[in-house]
Structure formats: structure tokens, C-alpha cells
C-alpha positions in Angstrom: 111.5 111.7 146.1 113.6 114.6 147.2 113.2 117.4 149.6 115.3 120.5 150.4 114.6 121.7 154.0 115.4 125.3 155.1 115.0 126.3 158.7 113.4 129.6 158.6 112.4 132.4 160.8 109.6 133.1 158.3 108.9 132.3 154.7 106.0 133.0 152.3 105.1 131.9 148.5 103.4 134.4 146.2 101.6 133.8 142.9 100.9 136.7 140.6 102.0 139.0 143.5 99.3 137.4 145.9 100.6 135.4 148.9 99.2 131.9 148.7 101.2 130.5 151.8 103.1 131.9 154.7 104.6 130.8 157.9 106.6 132.1 160.9 109.3 129.9 162.5 109.7 126.4 161.2 110.6 124.6 157.8 110.4 125.7 154.2 110.2 122.4 152.4 111.0 122.3 148.6 109.6 119.0 147.4 110.5 117.0 144.1 108.7 113.9 143.1 110.4 111.3 141.0 109.1 108.9 138.6 108.6 105.6 140.5 108.2 107.2 144.0 105.3 105.5 146.0 103.7 105.6 149.5 107.0 104.4 151.2 108.9 107.4 149.8 106.2 109.9 150.9 105.8 108.6 154.3 109.7 108.2 154.9 110.1 111.9 153.8 107.3 113.2 155.7 108.1 111.5 159.0 111.7 112.4 158.5 110.7 116.0 157.8 108.7 116.3 160.9 111.1 114.7 163.3 114.7 115.8 162.0 116.3 117.5 164.9 117.6 120.8 163.3 116.4 123.3 165.8 118.5 124.4 168.6 117.7 123.6 172.2 118.6 125.8 175.3 122.1 124.5 175.1 122.7 125.7 171.4 122.7 122.1 170.2 120.6 121.1 167.1 118.4 118.7 169.2 114.8 119.7 168.5 112.3 118.9 165.6 109.8 121.1 164.0 107.2 119.1 165.9 109.0 119.8 169.2 109.2 123.5 168.9 105.5 124.0 167.5 106.9 125.2 164.1 105.0 125.6 160.9 105.9 124.2 157.5 105.6 125.9 154.0 105.7 123.0 151.5 106.4 124.1 147.9 106.4 121.6 144.9 109.5 121.8 142.9 110.3 119.3 140.1 113.8 121.1 139.2 115.0 119.2 142.4 115.0 116.2 139.9 117.3 117.9 137.3 119.9 115.7 135.7 122.9 118.0 134.9 125.4 115.4 133.9 125.4 115.9 130.1 125.5 119.1 128.2 124.4 122.7 129.5 120.8 122.3 129.8 119.1 120.1 132.7 117.1 117.2 131.7 113.9 116.5 133.8 113.1 113.0 132.6 113.4 111.6 136.1 110.6 113.9 137.4 107.2 112.4 137.7 104.4 113.4 135.4 102.3 116.3 136.9 99.2 114.3 137.8 101.3 111.9 140.0 103.5 114.5 141.5 100.5 116.7 142.6 98.9 113.5 144.1 102.1 112.7 145.9 102.6 116.3 147.0 99.0 116.5 148.5 99.8 113.3 150.3 102.9 114.4 151.8 101.1 117.6 153.2 98.4 115.4 154.5 100.7 113.3 156.5 102.3 116.2 158.0 99.0 117.9 159.0 98.0 114.5 160.3 100.7 114.8 162.8 99.2 118.0 164.0 101.6 120.3 162.2 100.5 123.8 160.7 101.4 123.4 157.1 100.9 126.1 154.4 101.5 125.4 150.6 102.4 126.9 147.4 100.3 126.4 144.2 101.2 123.4 142.1 102.6 124.1 138.8 102.4 127.7 139.2 105.2 130.3 138.7 105.9 131.2 142.3 108.1 133.9 144.1 109.4 132.3 147.2 110.8 134.6 149.9 112.4 133.3 153.1 114.7 134.2 156.1 117.0 131.1 156.4 117.8 130.8 160.0 121.4 129.6 160.7 121.5 129.1 157.7 120.5 125.7 158.0 119.8 123.8 154.8 119.2 120.0 154.5 118.9 117.8 151.5 116.8 114.6 151.9 116.3 111.8 149.2 114.0 108.9 150.1 116.1 106.6 147.6 119.0 107.2 150.0 117.1 106.8 153.1 115.7 103.2 153.2 
């Protein structure tokens, strides 16, 4: 399971011109589910996302988590994070989980974050989405559950 975390001052996602998810300060999370991912991958990435200290404290050091600042999260499913570009010029997506499993894991990821008391907005699974964000910093972090255990 892979996630790209972007520290944002605001973010929103639109489907067919309508806003389906919107947040203020917090994290935009692009989430890709890989074939073979399980409960441990979901839990690891959700907990890491909630607790990663990438917001500045009063001294200007990245020392606070999204939980600690009372920030919000916008979680958007993005299978293209699993693209394999090693051969040829067209990415391959054979490592991405099938849609039913990816959606199940995506929903579980969001549930874990909400269970921690976080405010979580979402995109729309399998929709063509326009994602708008103001990256604060900029700060962008890549997480991969297979590199974290």
C-alpha cells in the first residue's frame, strides 16, 4: 500500500464539476492499494499518516502531527501510485489491487482515521476527479507499507 501525503492549507476534490470532498489545513492523502495488501498494511499506513510529525511547532520545527494540530484529511484513491514504468513507455498497473479489494481497503483506511477522531473527507472511488490543493511548504511525503515493517 502506498500513500502520498501532502501538507496543505486547503484541498478539495471535484467530480463532474461538483465538490465531493473538501478540507482546510491538514493532509491530502493519495492512496494506492497493491495486490496482496492486508489489514497490517492498512493499519500501518493509517497510523503513520495520523502520527507523522510534519507540521511545524512554534519553533518552526516539523514536530507536530495532523492529530496534534487538529487538522483534517482528504483521502483520494489513486491506483496510479502502483504504476510500473521500468519497461517501455506505457505504465503497467498489474501490481494494483482489483477494484473491489482496493475499495474495501480504502474504506477501512478512512474508517481507522475517523476512529482516531480525525475529520476525514474523501474523493469518489473509481471516478474521474479534479484535485485542487494548496501545498503548504511544500511538504510531500511518500509512504509505502512494504518498506515500513
